MARPADO-619657 format. One line per field, with one value per atom (N, C-alpha, C): x negated, y negated, z; residue number from 1; atom name. Coordinates in Angstrom, 1 decimal, padded with zeros to 4 digits. Layout:
REM MARPADO-619657
px	X ... $
py	Y ... $
pz	Z ... $
dolum	NUM ... $
torvo	CA ... $
***
This chain:
REM MARPADO-619657
px	-079.3 -078.4 -079.0 -078.3 -078.8 -080.1 -080.4 -081.6 -082.8 -082.4 -083.4 -083.5 -084.7 -084.9 -085.3 -085.1 -085.4 -087.0 -087.3 -088.8 -089.3 -090.6 -091.2 -092.5 -092.9 -094.2 -094.7 -096.0 -096.7 -097.9 -098.0 -099.0 -099.8 -101.1 -102.0 -102.7 -102.9 -103.5 -104.3 -105.4 -106.3 -106.6 -106.3 -106.4 -107.3 -107.8 -108.6 -108.3 -108.1 -107.7 -108.7 -109.1 -110.1 -109.6 -109.5 -109.2 -110.5 -110.7 -111.9 -111.5 -111.4 -110.9 -111.6 -113.0 -113.7 -113.4 -112.9 -112.5 -111.0 -110.2 -108.8 -108.5 -109.3 -109.0 -108.7 -107.9 -107.6 -108.0 -108.7 -109.2 -108.5 -107.9 -107.2 -107.7 -108.1 -108.5 -107.7 -107.4 -106.6 -107.0 -107.1 -107.3 -106.2 -105.7 -104.6 -104.7 -104.0 -103.9 -102.5 -101.9 -100.5 -100.4 -099.7 -099.4 -097.9 -097.5 -096.1 -095.8 -094.6 -094.1 -092.8 -092.4 -091.1 -091.0 -092.1 -092.0 -091.4 -090.8 -090.0 -090.7 -090.8 -091.2 -090.6 -090.6 -090.0 -090.9 -090.3 -091.1 -091.7 -092.7 -093.3 -092.2 -092.1 -091.1 -089.7 -089.2 -087.9 -086.8 -085.6 -084.4 -083.6 -083.5 -082.9 -081.6 -081.5 -080.3 -079.1 -078.0 -076.7 -076.9 -077.8 -078.0 -077.2 -076.2 -075.3 -076.0 -077.2 -077.9 -079.3 -079.3 -080.6 -081.5 -080.9 -081.8 -082.7 -082.3 -083.2 -084.4 -084.5 -085.7 -086.6 -086.3 -087.1 -088.1 -089.2 -090.2 -090.6 -091.1 -091.3 -092.7 -093.4 -094.7 -095.1 -096.5 -097.0 -097.7 -098.0 -098.7 -099.5 -100.6 -101.4 -101.7 -101.9 -102.2 -103.2 -104.2 -105.1 -105.6 -106.1 -106.6 -107.1 -107.6 -108.2 -107.6 -107.2 -106.6 -107.4 -107.7 -108.4 -107.6 -107.5 -106.7 -107.4 -107.6 -108.2 -107.2 -106.7 -105.6 -105.9 -105.4 -105.4 -104.0 -103.6 -102.1 -101.9 -102.8 -102.5 -103.3 -103.0 -103.7 -103.0 -103.6 -103.0 -103.2 -104.2 -104.5 -104.4 -103.5 -103.4 -103.1 -103.1 -102.8 -103.6 -103.7 -104.4 -105.0 -106.0 -106.5 -106.4 -105.9 -105.7 -106.2 -106.9 -107.4 -107.1 -106.6 -106.3 -106.9 -107.6 -108.0 -107.2 -106.4 -105.5 -105.5 -105.3 -105.1 -103.9 -103.2 -102.1 -102.2 -102.2 -102.3 -101.2 -100.7 -099.7 -100.2 -099.6 -100.0 -098.8 -098.5 -097.3 -097.8 -097.3 -097.7 -097.4 -096.3 -095.8 -096.1 -096.9 -097.2 -098.7 -099.3 -100.7 -101.5 -101.0 -101.7 -102.1 -101.2 -101.5 -102.6 -103.2 -104.3 -103.7 -104.3 -103.9 -103.9 -103.0 -103.0 -102.5 -102.9 -102.5 -101.0 -100.5 -099.1 -098.9 -097.6 -097.3 -097.7 -097.6 -097.9 -099.4 -100.2 -101.7 -102.2 -102.5 -103.1 -104.3 -105.5 -106.7 -106.9 -106.8 -107.2 -106.0 -105.9 -104.8 -105.3 -105.4 -105.9 -104.8 -104.5 -103.5 -104.1 -103.9 -104.4 -103.2 -102.9 -101.8 -102.3 -102.1 -102.5 -101.3 -101.3 -100.3 -101.0 -100.7 -101.4 -100.3 -100.4 -099.5 -100.1 -099.6 -100.1 -099.8 -098.5 -098.0 -097.1 -096.6 -095.7 -094.4 -094.0 -092.8 -093.0 -094.3 -094.6 -095.6 -095.2 -096.0 -096.3 -097.4 -097.8 -098.2 -097.9 -098.2 -098.6 -099.5 -099.9 -100.1 -099.8 -099.8 -100.4 -101.6 -102.3 -102.3 -101.9 -101.8 -102.6 -103.4 -104.2 -104.1 -103.6 -103.5 -104.0 -104.4 -104.7 -103.4 -103.5 -102.3 -101.9 -100.6 -100.1 -100.5 -100.7 -101.0 -099.7 -099.9 -098.9 -099.5 -098.6 -099.1 -099.1 -100.2 -100.3 -100.7 -100.3 -100.7 -102.2 -102.7 -104.2 -104.4 -103.3 -103.4 -102.1 -102.0 -100.8 -101.0 -099.9 -099.9 -098.7 -098.7 -097.6 -096.7 -095.4 -094.4 -093.2 -092.8 -091.6 -091.7 -092.8 -093.0 -093.0 -093.1 -093.1 -094.4 -094.8 -095.9 -095.5 -095.9 -095.5 -096.7 -096.4 -097.5 -097.9 -099.2 -099.8 -100.2 -099.7 -100.0 -101.0 -101.9 -102.9 -102.5 -103.4 -103.1 -102.0 -101.3 -100.3 -100.9 -100.3 -100.8 -102.3 -102.7 -104.1 -104.5 -103.6 -104.0 -103.5 -103.8 -103.5 -103.1 -102.0 -101.6 -102.7 -102.7 -103.7 -103.4 -104.4 -104.2 -103.2 -102.5 -101.5 -102.0 -101.8 -102.3 -101.2 -101.0 -100.0 -100.3 -100.1 -100.2 -098.9 -098.4 -097.2 -097.5 -096.9 -097.2 -095.8 -095.8 -094.6 -094.9 -094.0 -094.0 -092.7 -092.8 -091.6 -091.5 -090.4 -090.2 -089.1 -089.4 -088.5 -087.8 -086.5 -085.7 -085.4 -085.4 -085.2 -086.3 -086.1 -087.1 -087.6 -086.7 -087.0 -086.6 -087.1 -086.8 -085.6 -085.0 -083.9 -082.6 -082.6 -081.3 -080.6 -079.3 -078.6 -078.7 -078.7 -078.8 -080.2 -080.9 -082.2 -082.1 -082.6 -082.5 -083.8 -084.1 -085.3 -085.1 -086.1 -086.0 -087.4 -087.3 -088.5 -088.6 -089.7 -090.0 -091.1 -090.8 -091.8 -092.0 -093.1 -093.4 -093.9 -093.2 -093.5 -094.4 -095.6 -096.6 -097.0 -097.6 -097.9 -099.0 -099.8 -100.8 -100.3 -099.0 -098.4 -099.2 -099.7 -100.5 -099.6 -100.0 -099.2 -099.4 -098.3 -098.3 -097.5 -098.1 -097.5 -096.7 -095.4 -094.5 -094.4 -094.5 -094.3 -095.0 -095.4 -096.1 -095.3 -095.0 -094.3 -095.1 -095.0 -095.7 -094.7 -094.8 -093.8 -094.4 -093.5 -093.9 -093.7 -094.5 -094.4 -094.0 -092.9 -092.5 -093.4 -093.6 -094.5 -093.7 -092.4 -091.7 -091.4 -091.8 -091.6 -092.2 -091.5 -092.1 -091.2 -090.7 -089.9 -090.7 -090.1 -090.8 -090.9 -091.7 -091.8 -090.5 -090.2 -089.0 -089.3 -088.4 -088.6 -089.1 -089.7 -090.4 -089.5 -088.2 -087.3 -087.0 -087.6 -087.5 -088.2 -087.6 -088.2 -088.9 -090.1 -090.9 -092.4 -093.3 -094.6 -095.6 -095.1 -096.0 -096.9 -097.8 -098.7 -098.2 -098.4 -098.0 -098.8 -098.1 -098.8 -098.2 -099.0 -098.4 -097.9 -096.9 -096.3 -096.1 -096.0 -095.9 -094.8 -094.2 -093.1 -093.7 -093.6 -094.1 -093.1 -093.5 -092.6 -092.5 -091.7 -091.5 -092.9 -093.2 -094.5 -094.6 -093.5 -093.5 -092.0 -091.8 -090.5 -090.5 -090.1 -089.9 -088.6 -088.5 -087.2 -087.1 -085.9 -085.7 -084.7 -085.0 -084.1 -083.8 -082.5 -082.1 -081.7 -082.1 -081.8 -081.4 -080.3 -079.8 -079.7 -080.1 -080.1 -079.2 -078.2 -077.2 -077.7 $
py	-082.4 -081.3 -080.4 -079.3 -078.3 -077.7 -077.7 -077.1 -078.1 -079.3 -080.4 -081.4 -081.4 -082.4 -083.7 -084.8 -086.1 -086.2 -087.0 -087.2 -088.2 -088.1 -089.0 -089.5 -090.7 -091.3 -092.2 -092.2 -093.2 -093.7 -095.1 -095.7 -096.7 -096.7 -097.6 -098.4 -099.7 -100.6 -101.7 -102.0 -103.1 -104.0 -105.3 -106.3 -107.4 -108.1 -109.3 -110.3 -111.6 -112.7 -113.8 -114.4 -115.5 -116.5 -117.7 -118.8 -119.5 -119.8 -120.5 -121.9 -122.9 -124.2 -124.9 -124.7 -125.3 -124.8 -123.6 -123.0 -122.7 -123.1 -122.8 -121.4 -120.5 -119.0 -118.4 -117.3 -116.6 -115.1 -114.6 -113.2 -112.4 -111.3 -110.4 -109.0 -108.3 -106.9 -106.2 -104.9 -104.1 -102.6 -101.9 -100.5 -099.8 -098.7 -098.0 -096.5 -095.9 -094.5 -094.1 -093.2 -092.8 -091.3 -090.9 -089.5 -089.2 -088.2 -087.9 -086.5 -086.3 -084.9 -084.7 -083.4 -083.0 -083.4 -083.3 -083.7 -082.5 -082.9 -081.9 -081.7 -080.4 -080.1 -078.8 -078.5 -077.3 -076.1 -074.9 -073.7 -073.3 -072.5 -072.1 -071.4 -071.7 -071.1 -071.2 -072.4 -072.5 -072.3 -071.9 -071.8 -073.0 -073.9 -075.2 -075.4 -075.0 -075.3 -074.4 -075.1 -074.5 -073.6 -074.0 -073.3 -073.9 -073.2 -073.7 -073.7 -073.0 -073.0 -073.6 -074.8 -075.5 -075.6 -075.8 -076.0 -074.8 -073.6 -072.4 -072.5 -073.4 -073.6 -074.6 -075.2 -076.3 -075.8 -076.4 -076.1 -077.4 -077.2 -078.4 -078.3 -079.5 -079.5 -080.9 -081.2 -082.5 -083.2 -084.5 -085.2 -086.3 -086.8 -087.9 -088.8 -090.1 -091.1 -092.1 -092.5 -093.5 -094.3 -095.5 -096.3 -097.7 -098.4 -099.7 -100.7 -101.9 -102.8 -104.1 -104.7 -106.0 -106.9 -108.1 -109.1 -110.5 -111.1 -112.4 -113.2 -114.3 -115.1 -116.6 -117.2 -118.6 -119.1 -119.9 -120.3 -121.6 -122.6 -123.9 -124.1 -125.2 -125.6 -125.2 -125.8 -125.5 -124.0 -123.4 -122.0 -121.3 -120.4 -119.7 -118.2 -117.4 -116.0 -115.2 -113.9 -113.1 -111.9 -111.3 -110.0 -109.1 -107.9 -106.9 -105.6 -104.9 -103.6 -102.7 -101.5 -100.6 -099.2 -098.7 -097.3 -096.5 -095.5 -094.8 -093.3 -092.5 -091.1 -090.6 -089.6 -088.9 -087.4 -086.7 -085.3 -084.6 -083.5 -082.7 -081.4 -080.8 -079.4 -078.7 -077.6 -076.8 -075.3 -074.6 -073.3 -072.3 -072.6 -071.7 -072.2 -073.2 -073.8 -073.9 -073.5 -073.6 -072.8 -071.7 -070.9 -071.6 -072.6 -073.3 -074.4 -074.5 -075.5 -076.9 -078.0 -079.3 -079.5 -080.3 -080.6 -082.0 -082.5 -083.9 -084.1 -085.1 -085.5 -086.2 -086.2 -086.9 -088.3 -088.9 -090.4 -090.6 -089.6 -089.8 -090.5 -091.7 -092.5 -093.2 -092.7 -093.2 -094.7 -095.1 -096.4 -097.2 -098.4 -099.3 -100.7 -101.3 -102.6 -103.5 -104.7 -105.6 -107.0 -107.6 -109.0 -109.8 -110.9 -111.8 -113.2 -113.8 -115.1 -116.0 -117.2 -118.2 -119.5 -120.0 -121.1 -122.1 -123.4 -124.4 -125.1 -124.7 -125.3 -126.8 -127.1 -128.5 -128.6 -129.8 -129.9 -129.0 -128.8 -128.0 -126.7 -126.3 -125.0 -124.2 -123.0 -122.2 -120.9 -120.4 -119.0 -118.1 -116.9 -115.9 -114.6 -113.9 -112.6 -111.7 -110.4 -109.4 -108.1 -107.7 -106.5 -105.5 -104.3 -103.2 -102.0 -101.4 -100.2 -099.3 -098.1 -097.1 -095.7 -095.0 -093.6 -092.8 -091.8 -091.0 -090.1 -089.8 -089.0 -087.5 -086.8 -085.3 -084.6 -083.5 -082.5 -081.1 -080.1 -078.7 -078.3 -077.8 -077.3 -075.8 -075.0 -073.6 -073.4 -072.4 -072.1 -070.9 -070.2 -069.1 -068.5 -067.4 -066.8 -065.3 -064.6 -063.1 -062.6 -061.4 -060.9 -060.0 -060.3 -059.4 -059.3 -058.1 -057.8 -058.7 -058.8 -059.5 -061.0 -061.5 -063.0 -063.4 -064.7 -065.3 -066.0 -065.5 -066.1 -066.9 -068.2 -069.0 -068.6 -068.8 -068.5 -069.9 -070.1 -071.4 -071.1 -072.0 -071.9 -072.8 -073.8 -074.7 -075.7 -076.1 -077.1 -078.5 -079.1 -080.4 -080.4 -079.4 -079.2 -080.0 -080.8 -081.6 -083.0 -083.9 -085.3 -085.9 -086.8 -087.5 -088.5 -088.9 -090.0 -091.3 -092.1 -093.3 -094.2 -095.0 -095.9 -097.3 -097.9 -099.3 -100.1 -101.3 -102.2 -103.6 -104.4 -105.8 -106.5 -107.3 -108.1 -109.6 -110.2 -111.7 -112.4 -113.7 -114.4 -115.9 -116.6 -118.0 -118.6 -119.6 -120.2 -121.6 -122.0 -123.4 -124.0 -125.0 -125.8 -126.8 -126.7 -127.5 -128.9 -129.1 -130.4 -131.3 -132.5 -133.5 -134.2 -134.3 -134.9 -133.9 -134.1 -133.3 -133.7 -134.9 -135.4 -134.9 -134.0 -133.5 -132.6 -132.6 -131.7 -130.3 -130.0 -128.6 -128.4 -127.4 -127.0 -125.7 -125.8 -124.6 -124.4 -123.1 -122.8 -121.6 -121.4 -120.3 -119.6 -118.3 -117.5 -116.4 -116.3 -115.3 -114.4 -113.1 -112.2 -110.9 -110.3 -109.0 -108.0 -106.9 -105.9 -104.9 -104.6 -103.7 -104.2 -105.4 -106.1 -105.4 -104.6 -103.8 -102.5 -102.2 -100.9 -099.7 -099.7 -098.6 -097.4 -096.2 -095.0 -094.5 -094.8 -094.4 -093.1 -092.0 -090.7 -090.6 -090.2 -090.0 -088.6 -087.7 -086.3 -085.4 -084.2 -083.3 -082.0 -081.4 -080.2 -079.2 -077.9 -076.9 -076.1 -076.3 -075.8 -074.7 -074.1 -073.3 -074.0 -073.7 -074.4 -073.4 -073.7 -072.8 -073.1 -072.0 -072.1 -072.1 -072.0 -072.0 -073.4 -073.8 -075.2 -076.2 -077.3 -078.4 -078.7 -077.7 -077.8 -078.4 -079.2 -079.8 -078.7 -079.0 -078.1 -077.9 -076.7 -076.4 -076.0 -075.9 -075.6 -074.2 -073.9 -072.7 -071.5 -071.7 -070.6 -069.8 -070.2 -069.5 -068.1 -067.0 -065.7 -065.4 -065.7 -065.4 -065.2 -065.0 -064.6 -065.8 -067.0 -068.1 -068.6 -069.5 -070.0 -071.2 -071.3 -072.5 -073.7 -074.9 -076.1 -077.2 -078.1 -079.1 -080.3 -080.9 -082.1 -083.1 -084.4 -085.4 -086.4 -086.9 -087.9 -089.2 -090.3 -091.6 -092.6 -093.6 -094.7 -095.7 -096.7 -097.7 -098.3 -098.4 -098.9 -100.4 -100.9 -102.3 -102.8 -103.9 -104.4 -105.9 -106.7 -108.1 -108.5 -109.6 -110.1 -111.6 -112.1 -113.6 -113.8 -114.7 -114.9 -116.4 -116.7 -118.1 -118.1 -119.1 -119.2 -120.6 -120.7 -122.0 -122.0 -123.0 -123.1 -124.3 -124.1 -125.1 -125.7 $
pz	110.2 110.3 111.4 111.7 112.7 112.3 111.0 110.5 110.2 110.1 109.8 110.9 111.5 112.6 112.1 112.8 112.4 112.2 111.1 110.9 111.9 112.2 113.2 112.6 112.9 112.5 113.5 113.7 114.6 113.8 113.8 113.0 113.9 113.7 114.3 113.2 113.5 112.5 113.1 112.5 112.9 111.8 112.0 110.9 111.3 110.2 110.4 109.4 109.8 108.9 109.0 107.9 107.8 106.7 107.1 106.2 105.9 104.6 104.1 103.6 104.5 104.1 102.9 102.8 101.8 100.4 100.3 099.0 098.9 099.9 099.9 099.7 100.3 100.1 101.5 101.4 102.6 102.4 103.4 103.3 104.4 104.0 105.0 104.8 105.8 105.8 106.8 106.5 107.5 107.3 108.4 108.3 109.1 108.7 109.4 109.4 110.3 110.4 110.8 110.1 110.4 110.5 111.5 111.8 111.7 111.0 110.7 111.1 111.7 112.0 111.4 111.3 110.7 109.3 108.5 107.1 106.3 105.2 104.4 103.0 102.6 101.3 100.9 099.6 099.1 099.3 099.5 099.6 098.2 098.2 096.9 096.1 094.8 093.9 094.4 094.7 095.3 094.2 094.7 093.9 094.2 093.3 093.5 092.8 091.6 090.8 091.2 091.5 091.9 093.1 094.0 095.2 096.3 096.8 097.9 099.3 099.4 100.6 100.4 100.0 099.6 100.8 102.0 103.2 103.4 102.9 103.0 102.2 101.2 100.4 100.9 102.0 102.6 103.6 103.7 104.8 105.5 106.7 107.6 108.1 108.2 108.6 109.0 109.0 109.4 108.2 108.4 107.4 108.1 107.4 107.9 106.8 107.1 106.0 106.7 105.9 106.4 105.2 105.5 104.4 104.8 103.9 104.1 103.0 103.4 102.5 102.6 101.4 101.3 100.4 100.8 100.0 100.1 098.9 098.8 098.1 098.7 098.3 098.2 097.1 096.9 096.8 097.7 097.7 097.0 097.1 096.5 095.3 094.5 093.3 092.0 091.0 089.7 089.3 089.7 089.5 090.9 091.1 092.4 092.1 093.2 093.1 094.1 093.9 094.8 094.1 094.8 094.4 095.6 095.3 096.4 096.0 096.9 096.7 097.9 097.7 098.7 098.4 099.4 099.4 100.4 100.0 100.9 100.5 101.5 101.3 102.1 101.6 102.3 102.1 103.2 103.1 104.0 103.5 104.2 104.6 105.7 106.1 106.6 106.0 106.3 106.5 107.5 107.7 106.6 105.9 104.8 103.4 103.3 102.0 101.8 100.7 100.4 101.4 101.9 102.8 104.1 104.5 105.7 105.6 104.4 104.3 103.9 104.3 103.9 102.4 101.8 100.4 100.2 099.1 098.7 098.6 099.2 099.0 097.6 097.2 095.9 096.0 097.2 097.4 097.5 097.4 097.5 096.2 096.3 095.2 095.8 095.8 096.5 096.2 094.9 094.5 094.0 094.5 094.0 094.0 092.7 092.5 091.9 092.5 092.0 091.8 090.7 090.5 090.0 090.7 090.3 090.1 089.0 088.6 088.2 088.8 088.4 087.9 086.8 086.2 085.7 086.2 085.7 084.5 083.3 082.1 082.0 082.3 082.3 083.5 083.8 084.9 084.8 083.6 083.4 082.7 082.5 081.9 082.7 083.2 084.1 083.4 083.6 083.1 084.3 084.2 085.3 084.6 085.3 084.8 086.0 085.8 086.9 086.4 087.0 086.6 087.7 087.4 088.3 087.8 088.6 088.3 089.5 089.3 090.4 089.9 090.9 090.6 090.4 089.5 089.2 090.4 090.5 091.5 091.4 092.4 092.3 091.9 091.2 090.9 090.7 090.7 090.6 089.2 088.7 087.3 087.4 086.4 086.3 086.2 086.8 086.7 085.8 085.4 084.5 084.2 083.4 083.0 083.0 083.2 083.0 082.3 081.7 080.9 081.8 081.7 082.4 081.5 081.2 080.3 079.0 078.5 077.2 077.3 078.5 078.7 079.4 079.1 079.7 081.0 082.1 083.4 084.0 084.4 084.9 086.3 086.6 087.9 088.5 089.7 090.4 091.5 091.7 092.8 093.9 094.3 095.4 095.0 096.0 095.9 095.5 094.5 094.0 093.7 092.9 092.5 091.3 090.7 089.6 089.8 088.9 089.1 087.7 087.7 086.5 086.1 084.9 084.5 085.3 085.4 086.1 085.5 086.4 086.0 085.8 084.7 084.4 083.7 084.1 083.5 083.6 082.6 082.5 082.2 083.1 082.8 082.7 081.7 081.5 081.4 081.8 081.7 081.6 080.8 080.6 081.1 082.0 082.5 082.1 081.5 081.0 081.9 082.7 083.5 082.6 082.5 081.6 082.1 083.4 084.0 083.7 083.3 083.0 084.3 085.3 086.6 087.7 088.9 090.0 090.8 090.5 091.3 090.7 089.8 089.2 090.2 090.2 091.1 090.7 089.5 089.0 088.4 088.8 088.2 087.4 086.2 085.4 084.6 084.3 083.6 082.7 081.8 080.8 081.0 081.1 081.3 080.3 079.6 078.6 079.2 079.4 080.0 079.1 079.3 078.6 079.7 079.8 080.7 080.0 080.6 080.0 078.7 078.7 077.5 076.6 077.2 076.5 076.0 076.3 075.8 076.2 077.5 078.0 078.2 077.9 078.1 079.6 080.3 081.8 081.9 082.2 082.2 083.5 083.4 084.5 084.9 084.0 084.3 083.2 083.6 082.7 082.7 081.6 081.5 080.7 081.0 080.3 079.4 078.1 077.2 076.3 075.5 074.5 073.1 072.2 070.9 069.8 069.1 068.0 066.8 066.0 064.9 063.6 063.6 062.4 062.0 060.8 060.3 061.2 061.3 062.1 063.3 063.9 065.1 066.3 067.1 068.3 069.4 070.4 071.5 072.2 072.7 073.4 074.8 075.7 077.1 077.2 078.4 078.7 078.9 078.9 079.1 077.8 076.7 075.4 075.5 075.2 075.3 074.0 073.9 072.7 073.2 072.3 072.6 072.1 072.3 071.9 073.1 072.7 073.7 074.4 075.7 076.4 076.0 075.9 075.6 076.5 077.1 078.0 077.1 077.6 077.0 078.2 077.9 078.9 078.6 079.7 079.6 080.1 079.3 079.5 079.9 080.7 081.1 079.9 080.1 079.1 078.8 077.5 077.1 076.8 076.4 076.0 076.1 076.9 077.1 077.3 076.2 076.4 076.9 077.6 078.1 078.1 078.0 078.1 079.2 080.1 081.3 081.4 081.6 081.9 083.3 084.1 085.5 085.9 086.6 087.1 088.6 089.2 090.7 091.1 091.9 092.3 093.6 $
dolum	1 1 1 2 2 2 3 3 3 4 4 4 5 5 5 6 6 6 7 7 7 8 8 8 9 9 9 10 10 10 11 11 11 12 12 12 13 13 13 14 14 14 15 15 15 16 16 16 17 17 17 18 18 18 19 19 19 20 20 20 21 21 21 22 22 22 23 23 23 24 24 24 25 25 25 26 26 26 27 27 27 28 28 28 29 29 29 30 30 30 31 31 31 32 32 32 33 33 33 34 34 34 35 35 35 36 36 36 37 37 37 38 38 38 39 39 39 40 40 40 41 41 41 42 42 42 43 43 43 44 44 44 45 45 45 46 46 46 47 47 47 48 48 48 49 49 49 50 50 50 51 51 51 52 52 52 53 53 53 54 54 54 55 55 55 56 56 56 57 57 57 58 58 58 59 59 59 60 60 60 61 61 61 62 62 62 63 63 63 64 64 64 65 65 65 66 66 66 67 67 67 68 68 68 69 69 69 70 70 70 71 71 71 72 72 72 73 73 73 74 74 74 75 75 75 76 76 76 77 77 77 78 78 78 79 79 79 80 80 80 81 81 81 82 82 82 83 83 83 84 84 84 85 85 85 86 86 86 87 87 87 88 88 88 89 89 89 90 90 90 91 91 91 92 92 92 93 93 93 94 94 94 95 95 95 96 96 96 97 97 97 98 98 98 99 99 99 100 100 100 101 101 101 102 102 102 103 103 103 104 104 104 105 105 105 106 106 106 107 107 107 108 108 108 109 109 109 110 110 110 111 111 111 112 112 112 113 113 113 114 114 114 115 115 115 116 116 116 117 117 117 118 118 118 119 119 119 120 120 120 121 121 121 122 122 122 123 123 123 124 124 124 125 125 125 126 126 126 127 127 127 128 128 128 129 129 129 130 130 130 131 131 131 132 132 132 133 133 133 134 134 134 135 135 135 136 136 136 137 137 137 138 138 138 139 139 139 140 140 140 141 141 141 142 142 142 143 143 143 144 144 144 145 145 145 146 146 146 147 147 147 148 148 148 149 149 149 150 150 150 151 151 151 152 152 152 153 153 153 154 154 154 155 155 155 156 156 156 157 157 157 158 158 158 159 159 159 160 160 160 161 161 161 162 162 162 163 163 163 164 164 164 165 165 165 166 166 166 167 167 167 168 168 168 169 169 169 170 170 170 171 171 171 172 172 172 173 173 173 174 174 174 175 175 175 176 176 176 177 177 177 178 178 178 179 179 179 180 180 180 181 181 181 182 182 182 183 183 183 184 184 184 185 185 185 186 186 186 187 187 187 188 188 188 189 189 189 190 190 190 191 191 191 192 192 192 193 193 193 194 194 194 195 195 195 196 196 196 197 197 197 198 198 198 199 199 199 200 200 200 201 201 201 202 202 202 203 203 203 204 204 204 205 205 205 206 206 206 207 207 207 208 208 208 209 209 209 210 210 210 211 211 211 212 212 212 213 213 213 214 214 214 215 215 215 216 216 216 217 217 217 218 218 218 219 219 219 220 220 220 221 221 221 222 222 222 223 223 223 224 224 224 225 225 225 226 226 226 227 227 227 228 228 228 229 229 229 230 230 230 231 231 231 232 232 232 233 233 233 234 234 234 235 235 235 236 236 236 237 237 237 238 238 238 239 239 239 240 240 240 241 241 241 242 242 242 243 243 243 244 244 244 245 245 245 246 246 246 247 247 247 248 248 248 249 249 249 250 250 250 $
torvo	N CA C N CA C N CA C N CA C N CA C N CA C N CA C N CA C N CA C N CA C N CA C N CA C N CA C N CA C N CA C N CA C N CA C N CA C N CA C N CA C N CA C N CA C N CA C N CA C N CA C N CA C N CA C N CA C N CA C N CA C N CA C N CA C N CA C N CA C N CA C N CA C N CA C N CA C N CA C N CA C N CA C N CA C N CA C N CA C N CA C N CA C N CA C N CA C N CA C N CA C N CA C N CA C N CA C N CA C N CA C N CA C N CA C N CA C N CA C N CA C N CA C N CA C N CA C N CA C N CA C N CA C N CA C N CA C N CA C N CA C N CA C N CA C N CA C N CA C N CA C N CA C N CA C N CA C N CA C N CA C N CA C N CA C N CA C N CA C N CA C N CA C N CA C N CA C N CA C N CA C N CA C N CA C N CA C N CA C N CA C N CA C N CA C N CA C N CA C N CA C N CA C N CA C N CA C N CA C N CA C N CA C N CA C N CA C N CA C N CA C N CA C N CA C N CA C N CA C N CA C N CA C N CA C N CA C N CA C N CA C N CA C N CA C N CA C N CA C N CA C N CA C N CA C N CA C N CA C N CA C N CA C N CA C N CA C N CA C N CA C N CA C N CA C N CA C N CA C N CA C N CA C N CA C N CA C N CA C N CA C N CA C N CA C N CA C N CA C N CA C N CA C N CA C N CA C N CA C N CA C N CA C N CA C N CA C N CA C N CA C N CA C N CA C N CA C N CA C N CA C N CA C N CA C N CA C N CA C N CA C N CA C N CA C N CA C N CA C N CA C N CA C N CA C N CA C N CA C N CA C N CA C N CA C N CA C N CA C N CA C N CA C N CA C N CA C N CA C N CA C N CA C N CA C N CA C N CA C N CA C N CA C N CA C N CA C N CA C N CA C N CA C N CA C N CA C N CA C N CA C N CA C N CA C N CA C N CA C N CA C N CA C N CA C N CA C N CA C N CA C N CA C N CA C N CA C N CA C N CA C N CA C N CA C N CA C N CA C N CA C N CA C N CA C N CA C N CA C N CA C N CA C N CA C N CA C N CA C N CA C N CA C N CA C N CA C N CA C N CA C N CA C N CA C N CA C N CA C N CA C N CA C N CA C N CA C N CA C N CA C $
***
């Protein structure tokens, strides 16, 4: 728009690849640096809801990202898969946000570990597992409160001064190939999978609410005008989700 310029990014990367024939392994490493301009973020204490002039609440600045990626992969064999680890950082800097000082972007997750294993139990029965572990995303939490007109008003310090708990998830799946021979015209299979098999609590969002003391009422939103104490509550993603999939290939 006339007020929002196109975003721009320039990235430099250096990678190294090594194949180990004696172990059937492939090693890949890569380092990168990325510089971004015309990045967009909200101003401190923005007015968002039902705002016809939302562009007035936007601020523009720069960002940088850098990191190192390591991958060890086994492609062939009854047991195959890969292990991947990434260390990465993302920082933003805006003149009108965080007093002009750099701050962690929401995408800043320093540590990311992924493990994928595929195992052929029998010719027509395959098992796979996927493990993901990541650092939690940054977010802005209150550093204190003050009283104004009988209300507790939160005080915020630096932008994205806090971080969500780490994200961890294990997915497993069993695939049953229903064709007895490979020369069939139609190939079909049945897959049973479990998303987040360990039912780990992965926090998606944190809210700072007020808690009513009358009876056993649940926490209510912070726009309630009373003199109660603020208490944080969290929103979690799906903890456990099984599924059954039938697939046919023509």
